[in-house]
VOBA-1610 file (N, C-alpha, C; in pm, whole numbers, padded with zeros to 5 digits, always signed):
BEGIN
Met-00864+00640-01514Met-00899+00565-01388Met-00935+00386-01456Leu-00817+00319-01417Leu-00843+00178-01435Leu-00979+00136-01364Lys-01089+00034-01432Lys-01222-00001-01397Lys-01189-00143-01401Leu-01206-00213-01271Leu-01233-00346-01295Leu-01358-00428-01276Tyr-01404-00513-01376Tyr-01547-00580-01364Tyr-01509-00717-01261Ile-01547-00772-01188Ile-01561-00864-01123Ile-01675-00951-01089Gly-01691-01073-01072Gly-01784-01165-00972Gly-01801-01169-00842Asn-01864-01232-00773Asn-01891-01243-00631Asn-01758-01275-00566Lys-01717-01240-00477Lys-01600-01227-00386Lys-01584-01327-00332Asn-01700-01436-00292Asn-01678-01563-00239Asn-01641-01648-00314Tyr-01689-01627-00452Tyr-01655-01766-00543Tyr-01577-01706-00666Ser-01547-01611-00702Ser-01461-01554-00813Ser-01343-01550-00808Ser-01270-01692-00827Ser-01125-01691-00816Ser-01087-01606-00953Trp-01084-01624-01045Trp-01043-01559-01153Trp-01047-01387-01131Ser-01162-01324-01058Ser-01206-01237-01032Ser-01060-01166-00909Met-01062-01255-00824Met-00962-01244-00710Met-00836-01194-00724Arg-00759-01234-00838Arg-00618-01264-00871Arg-00588-01076-00913Pro-00672-01035-01018Pro-00610-00909-01047Pro-00654-00824-00946Trp-00798-00822-00856Trp-00826-00736-00781Trp-00729-00722-00666Val-00701-00836-00618Val-00561-00831-00522Val-00450-00778-00559Leu-00406-00802-00691Leu-00280-00755-00742Leu-00319-00591-00714Leu-00381-00534-00757Leu-00419-00403-00753Leu-00420-00330-00617Arg-00504-00430-00536Arg-00510-00382-00402Arg-00407-00346-00331Gln-00329-00475-00320Gln-00218-00512-00254Gln-00108-00390-00316Ala-00083-00351-00434Ala+00006-00277-00487Ala-00038-00137-00469Gly-00141-00088-00442Gly-00182+00026-00413Gly-00203+00109-00550Ile-00249+00045-00618Ile-00297+00120-00752Ile-00464+00137-00739Asp-00491+00244-00776Asp-00642+00328-00763Asp-00697+00244-00862Phe-00845+00185-00846Phe-00901+00159-00962Phe-01050+00132-00916Asp-01142+00149-01024Asp-01294+00132-00980Asp-01345+00013-00970Glu-01386-00037-00905Glu-01451-00177-00897Glu-01604-00158-00954Val-01635-00259-01016Val-01776-00297-01082Val-01780-00427-01027Met-01874-00474-00940Met-01931-00607-00909Met-02055-00649-00995Val-02050-00729-01047Val-02126-00788-01110Val-02202-00941-01076Arg-02266-00926-00980Arg-02324-01077-00884Arg-02354-01160-00991Phe-02327-01261-00954Phe-02364-01403-01041Phe-02534-01441-00983Asp-02594-01425-01091Asp-02745-01482-01076Asp-02758-01617-01163Ser-02689-01590-01279Ser-02690-01704-01389Ser-02583-01689-01494Leu-02514-01802-01546Leu-02454-01794-01663Leu-02516-01815-01798Asp-02617-01813-01803Asp-02730-01814-01896Asp-02752-01726-01982Ala-02779-01744-02103Ala-02780-01649-02198Ala-02936-01561-02154Gly-02916-01418-02151Gly-03028-01361-02129Gly-03017-01333-01978Ser-02926-01384-01891Ser-02919-01381-01737Ser-02872-01218-01713Glu-02902-01154-01620Glu-02869-01016-01578Glu-02707-00997-01562Phe-02648-01109-01534Phe-02519-01124-01542Phe-02423-01110-01695Lys-02491-01199-01790Lys-02449-01178-01925Lys-02502-01062-02003Gln-02619-00972-01956Gln-02663-00868-02022Gln-02552-00767-01958Val-02518-00746-01849Val-02427-00643-01821Val-02291-00698-01865Val-02221-00771-01868Val-02090-00861-01894Val-02073-00844-02061Glu-02157-00920-02116Glu-02132-00933-02276Glu-02108-00804-02380Pro-02171-00730-02341Pro-02149-00570-02401Pro-02033-00536-02380Ile-01956-00562-02290Ile-01842-00492-02252Ile-01731-00598-02292Asn-01742-00746-02285Asn-01689-00866-02318Asn-01749-00959-02391Pro-01732-00986-02519Pro-01816-01082-02575Pro-01806-01219-02529Ala-01720-01261-02488Ala-01689-01379-02390Ala-01763-01404-02305Gly-01842-01269-02212Gly-01931-01324-02140Gly-01878-01346-02005Lys-01744-01288-01957Lys-01691-01360-01832Lys-01600-01242-01771Val-01597-01247-01662Val-01512-01169-01533Val-01375-01233-01510Pro-01279-01207-01505Pro-01284-01061-01454Pro-01255-00944-01620Ile-01284-00855-01628Ile-01211-00743-01726Ile-01207-00615-01683Leu-01063-00586-01748Leu-01038-00441-01721Leu-01037-00355-01823Val-01101-00245-01778Val-01139-00142-01871Val-01037-00022-01850His-00948+00045-01942His-00830+00141-01894His-00815+00229-02066Asp-00898+00354-02043Asp-00896+00435-02166Asp-00924+00389-02276Gly-01069+00338-02256Gly-01112+00274-02397Gly-01081+00127-02425Leu-00965+00082-02383Leu-00911-00046-02406Leu-01011-00137-02299Val-01011-00260-02378Val-01083-00367-02264Val-01003-00462-02282Ile-00966-00530-02156Ile-00867-00649-02151Ile-00935-00777-02074Trp-00982-00885-02146Trp-01034-00968-02055Trp-00899-01099-02004Asp-00949-01183-01935Asp-00853-01289-01899Asp-00757-01243-01779Ser-00758-01293-01667Ser-00712-01250-01538Ser-00533-01246-01584Leu-00494-01320-01651Leu-00357-01340-01680Leu-00302-01209-01764Ala-00389-01185-01838Ala-00349-01075-01942Ala-00337-00936-01864Ile-00452-00956-01747Ile-00495-00825-01674Ile-00361-00793-01607Cys-00355-00907-01550Cys-00218-00877-01474Cys-00102-00803-01545Glu-00073-00883-01631Glu+00044-00842-01718Glu+00036-00700-01771Tyr-00082-00654-01777Tyr-00125-00499-01834Tyr-00083-00427-01727Val-00155-00488-01593Val-00121-00364-01474Val+00027-00349-01454Ala+00120-00467-01468Ala+00253-00473-01496Ala+00317-00372-01554Glu+00263-00386-01690Glu+00341-00280-01780Glu+00289-00137-01721Tyr+00144-00129-01683Tyr+00112+00009-01660Tyr+00195+00079-01537Val+00221-00060-01429Val+00311+00028-01332Val+00454+00067-01392Ala+00511-00022-01468Ala+00646-00015-01492Ala+00634+00153-01573Glu+00567+00144-01673Glu+00519+00269-01739Glu+00521+00448-01678Asn+00438+00395-01549Asn+00439+00514-01445Asn+00502+00492-01320Ala+00648+00427-01342Ala+00706+00417-01225Ala+00770+00536-01179Ala+00839+00638-01230Ala+00881+00752-01206Ala+00794+00826-01117Lys+00661+00865-01166Lys+00559+00937-01146Lys+00491+00913-01035Lys+00413+00761-01027Lys+00317+00686-00950Lys+00395+00607-00871Phe+00457+00510-00929Phe+00492+00386-00858Phe+00652+00350-00866Pro+00721+00457-00772Pro+00850+00427-00741Pro+00901+00317-00658Asp+01020+00258-00736Asp+01071+00126-00659Asp+00943-00001-00653Lys+00851+00005-00722Lys+00737-00071-00723Lys+00792-00161-00864Ser+00748-00303-00849Ser+00795-00394-00965Ser+00656-00536-00923Leu+00613-00550-00991Leu+00501-00659-00973Leu+00536-00809-01032Trp+00654-00782-01126Trp+00704-00913-01149Trp+00871-00906-01068Pro+00919-01008-01068Pro+01033-01031-00964Pro+01141-00942-01090Arg+01238-00880-01019Arg+01302-00768-01115Arg+01457-00900-01190Asp+01464-00970-01116Asp+01567-01057-01179Asp+01514-01125-01295Ala+01588-01150-01438Ala+01518-01212-01542Ala+01469-01335-01535Lys+01561-01421-01470Lys+01532-01542-01451Lys+01422-01587-01366Ala+01429-01525-01238Ala+01327-01519-01168Ala+01180-01467-01237Arg+01191-01358-01277Arg+01037-01347-01368Arg+01016-01422-01477Ala+01121-01468-01547Ala+01044-01601-01647Ala+01001-01706-01538Arg+01051-01762-01450Arg+00988-01870-01368Arg+00864-01834-01322Ala+00842-01678-01262Ala+00734-01660-01213Ala+00610-01666-01319Arg+00637-01597-01444Arg+00548-01631-01528Arg+00510-01758-01582Ser+00615-01877-01549Ser+00584-02021-01564Ser+00504-02036-01470Val+00518-02016-01344Val+00445-02116-01256Val+00289-02022-01271Cys+00266-01899-01304Cys+00144-01852-01296Cys+00085-01919-01450Gly+00146-01929-01547Gly+00090-01978-01640Gly+00044-02141-01621Glu+00137-02214-01544Glu+00072-02335-01495Glu-00051-02365-01443Met-00072-02260-01357Met-00204-02236-01264Met-00303-02216-01343His-00277-02101-01456His-00360-02084-01551His-00430-02202-01634Ser-00340-02242-01691Ser-00432-02385-01779Ser-00410-02511-01692Gly-00325-02541-01550Gly-00344-02654-01491Gly-00431-02666-01353Leu-00386-02778-01270Leu-00457-02804-01149Leu-00604-02801-01150Gly-00654-02863-01288Gly-00780-02860-01321Gly-00859-02933-01226Ala-00808-03018-01153Ala-00879-03162-01067Ala-00922-03066-00943Leu-00809-03006-00888Leu-00827-02918-00755Leu-00930-02822-00790Arg-00915-02738-00886Arg-01030-02640-00930Arg-01164-02681-00898Ser-01166-02790-01000Ser-01301-02858-01034Ser-01391-02902-00924Asn-01306-02985-00825Asn-01343-03059-00714Asn-01336-02971-00589Cys-01271-02844-00602Cys-01307-02760-00502Cys-01337-02618-00505Pro-01433-02585-00555Pro-01433-02462-00599Pro-01432-02375-00478Met-01373-02237-00533Met-01336-02139-00418Met-01488-02118-00340Asn-01476-02084-00218Asn-01586-02078-00165Asn-01542-02010-00015Ile-01524-01901+00000Ile-01411-01845+00108Ile-01510-01847+00222Glu-01624-01806+00235Glu-01707-01821+00359Glu-01739-01929+00438Ala-01712-02028+00344Ala-01739-02171+00381Ala-01630-02268+00476Ser-01679-02345+00538Ser-01555-02445+00567Ser-01631-02568+00576Leu-01541-02630+00519Leu-01576-02802+00414Leu-01481-02856+00460Pro-01438-02879+00544Pro-01348-03000+00607Pro-01369-03124+00572Glu-01520-03159+00616Glu-01546-03292+00573Glu-01550-03325+00428Ile-01573-03240+00334Ile-01610-03241+00204Ile-01464-03293+00151Gly-01365-03202+00199Gly-01211-03204+00183Gly-01176-03350+00208Gln-01183-03391+00305Gln-01129-03543+00335Gln-01201-03623+00259Ile-01343-03639+00184Ile-01375-03713+00095Ile-01335-03696-00068Val-01299-03576-00078Val-01262-03529-00196Val-01074-03571-00206Trp-01036-03590-00117Trp-00891-03631-00080Trp-00872-03779-00107Arg-00979-03845-00025Arg-01002-03977-00057Arg-01021-04034-00202Asp-01089-03966-00210Asp-01177-04019-00382Asp-01133-03955-00505Lys-01070-03847-00518Lys-01000-03783-00596Lys-00877-03782-00618Pro-00776-03879-00692Pro-00635-03910-00658Pro-00573-03740-00787Gly-00652-03689-00869Gly-00619-03578-00942Gly-00610-03469-00830Val-00692-03445-00733Val-00690-03335-00652Val-00562-03408-00553Arg-00529-03521-00541Arg-00403-03526-00450Arg-00275-03496-00545Asp-00255-03504-00648Asp-00178-03473-00737Asp-00186-03357-00759Asp-00281-03291-00777Asp-00247-03144-00781Asp-00211-03054-00665Val-00225-03107-00538Val-00191-03063-00418Val-00038-03110-00410Ala+00010-03229-00441Ala+00140-03238-00441Ala+00199-03163-00515Arg+00179-03122-00630Arg+00232-03037-00750Arg+00268-02897-00679Val+00154-02844-00594Val+00130-02708-00544Val+00249-02722-00444Val+00272-02787-00340Val+00321-02828-00236Val+00491-02808-00267Ala+00517-02911-00369Ala+00637-02910-00447Ala+00693-02784-00500Met+00613-02720-00593Met+00603-02547-00626Met+00669-02505-00531Trp+00574-02466-00438Trp+00608-02355-00356Trp+00702-02382-00239Ser+00700-02511-00217Ser+00846-02540-00126Ser+00961-02502-00183Ala+00991-02514-00329Ala+01128-02483-00409Ala+01118-02347-00408Leu+01028-02304-00423Leu+01028-02123-00455Leu+01059-02051-00313Leu+01009-02091-00200Leu+01019-02054-00093Leu+01146-02090-00047Ala+01192-02179-00034Ala+01338-02221-00028Ala+01452-02114-00131Glu+01403-02131-00240Glu+01528-02063-00332Glu+01526-01915-00312His+01405-01850-00258His+01403-01705-00261His+01389-01642-00106Gly+01374-01755-00008Gly+01380-01712+00113Gly+01248-01661+00195Gly+01130-01647+00094Gly+01013-01618+00151Gly+01021-01453+00172Pro+00922-01417+00216Pro+00796-01481+00255Pro+00714-01507+00179Met+00724-01455+00080Met+00647-01502-00047Met+00718-01571-00155Leu+00665-01599-00263Leu+00707-01694-00359Leu+00830-01698-00421Phe+00838-01526-00447Phe+00959-01474-00482Phe+01028-01350-00419Gly+01029-01386-00304Gly+01052-01314-00188Gly+00963-01206-00136Gly+00954-01072-00211Gly+00859-00969-00197Gly+00723-01036-00263Phe+00609-00973-00261Phe+00478-00987-00307Phe+00532-00934-00465Ser+00453-01040-00535Ser+00441-01020-00676Ser+00311-01104-00719Ile+00309-01099-00872Ile+00180-01122-00965Ile+00152-01263-00912Ala+00278-01356-00897Ala+00241-01497-00845Ala+00188-01524-00740Asp+00196-01454-00614Asp+00106-01449-00495Asp-00030-01437-00511Ala-00047-01319-00571Ala-00199-01308-00620Ala-00238-01384-00691Tyr-00180-01440-00790Tyr-00207-01539-00884Tyr-00255-01675-00794Phe-00188-01700-00711Phe-00179-01825-00595Phe-00297-01824-00486Ala-00332-01664-00464Ala-00429-01665-00377Ala-00536-01745-00348Pro-00620-01746-00460Pro-00721-01833-00476Pro-00707-01997-00417Val-00607-02041-00458Val-00536-02201-00434Val-00514-02178-00290Cys-00446-02057-00208Cys-00460-02076-00073Cys-00604-02073+00013Met-00709-01988-00066Met-00864-02000-00016Met-00905-02168-00019Arg-00878-02217-00107Arg-00921-02366-00149Arg-00866-02447-00028Leu-00712-02461-00003Leu-00662-02496+00071Leu-00714-02485+00236Lys-00763-02374+00258Lys-00805-02353+00404Lys-00945-02394+00403Thr-01056-02385+00305Thr-01196-02385+00316Thr-01203-02528+00309Tyr-01104-02626+00256Tyr-01152-02782+00258Tyr-01067-02833+00308Ala-00936-02761+00410Ala-00849-02835+00502Ala-00798-02926+00423Leu-00741-02913+00325Leu-00651-02994+00250Leu-00522-03025+00323Pro-00442-03147+00355Pro-00331-03201+00410Pro-00219-03110+00320Val-00158-03016+00417Val-00034-02977+00338Val+00077-02985+00452Pro+00224-02967+00412Pro+00303-02950+00514Pro+00303-02823+00595Ala+00355-02805+00712Ala+00328-02671+00789Ala+00391-02537+00724Ala+00522-02566+00638Ala+00558-02437+00591Ala+00477-02384+00450Ile+00381-02474+00413Ile+00312-02430+00307Ile+00159-02372+00376Ser+00124-02428+00484Ser+00032-02345+00596Ser+00057-02239+00615Ala+00183-02228+00645Ala+00222-02088+00702Ala+00251-01988+00553Tyr+00253-02039+00478Tyr+00271-01947+00374Tyr+00153-01924+00314Val+00044-01991+00322Val-00113-01963+00309Val-00138-01869+00425Asp-00118-01872+00533Asp-00128-01766+00646Asp-00092-01640+00601Arg+00018-01651+00545Arg+00094-01518+00532Arg+00034-01466+00410Val-00004-01519+00271Val-00083-01478+00195Val-00232-01411+00254Ser-00305-01495+00343Ser-00416-01448+00401Ser-00404-01324+00432Ala-00302-01278+00521Ala-00304-01181+00624Ala-00269-01088+00529Leu-00210-01091+00402Leu-00166-00956+00317Leu-00286-00865+00291Pro-00267-00746+00335Pro-00404-00651+00325Pro-00468-00666+00222Gly-00410-00659+00116Gly-00512-00665-00042Gly-00591-00793-00044Val-00515-00896+00045Val-00608-01035+00033Val-00733-01065+00157Lys-00674-00990+00280Lys-00770-01001+00360Lys-00895-00896+00338Ala-00870-00782+00280Ala-00981-00732+00232Ala-01050-00773+00146Trp-01011-00873+00060Trp-01110-00937-00026Trp-01188-01041+00016Ile-01100-01134+00131Ile-01160-01226+00237Ile-01300-01155+00321Asp-01254-01041+00356Asp-01346-00981+00450Asp-01493-00948+00373Glu-01473-00909+00248Glu-01589-00869+00171Glu-01628-00976+00121Ala-01572-01080+00105Ala-01656-01201+00074Ala-01718-01272+00177Arg-01672-01254+00335Arg-01759-01319+00390Arg-01877-01261+00452Val-01884-01132+00403Val-01999-01046+00448Val-02152-01036+00306Glu-02098-01110+00197Glu-02155-01100+00104Glu-02277-01189+00142Lys-02402-01161+00075Lys-02514-01242+00132Lys-02567-01332+00010Asp-02516-01330-00086Asp-02557-01440-00185Asp-02517-01591-00189Phe-02635-01668-00214Phe-02600-01833-00227Phe-02629-01844-00358Val-02523-01888-00427Val-02545-01877-00577Val-02512-02083-00597Val-02628-02106-00631Val-02656-02262-00633Val-02532-02325-00745Phe-02524-02268-00878Phe-02401-02337-00927Phe-02290-02320-00907Asp-02238-02258-00805Asp-02116-02264-00721Asp-02112-02337-00591Glu-02249-02389-00545Glu-02234-02458-00416Glu-02269-02585-00458Pro-02181-02671-00485Pro-02201-02812-00496Pro-02234-02882-00381Tyr-02160-02831-00267Tyr-02168-02924-00141Tyr-02285-02887-00035Arg-02368-02741-00051Arg-02421-02721+00012Arg-02577-02692-00041Phe-02675-02696+00060Phe-02780-02667+00020Phe-02845-02527+00023Ala-02751-02452+00151Ala-02766-02319+00161Ala-02667-02276+00237Arg-02666-02152+00262Arg-02554-02070+00312Arg-02564-02060+00492Lys-02487-02113+00557Lys-02488-02134+00696Lys-02516-02003+00766
//
């Protein structure tokens, strides 16, 4: 059985990606929630995570004694796991696009997300249960890097949706949609201005059963983690 270690659903965008992928794909796994208390050495979070992953971060996937960290590596492993077990467990299921050129492009956009869009990620941290449109307006006004990142996302998604016809970036659900799900959450939380077609894609992603399950569980968490809350003093 696959075992996935994650952080708080409300905050942990990197954990969201493989969790959504597994859930949306219908792959059984055990979830281990390691709540954020502090990222300092000696914190409860570090005491649980570091013996498994010396890097001290989540997500972590454990399978048959193999430990995989980094969300993109986990997604790649899951895709290979599905391919290897296709005949018995996952008939007609593919987590990357089947076409080789589309698959290469999907990996490219996931890689761009993984290493880029830093202004958006740092200025608009994921906070699913919050509604912060007033913060979004200030960030949009004062942070040109955020405007640039959103413009890049809009251009990327628009091209892919037009090329593949939707409803997801490469037609059907793929790793790319799981990988950009936290970006969808940021766009909603901070009400960042995007074209109607992009808003519609965000709504479709949010309605996916795997994404909706994550959102629902994030909204009922009772934690308020100070270092993940740069714009609030308390949870409403």
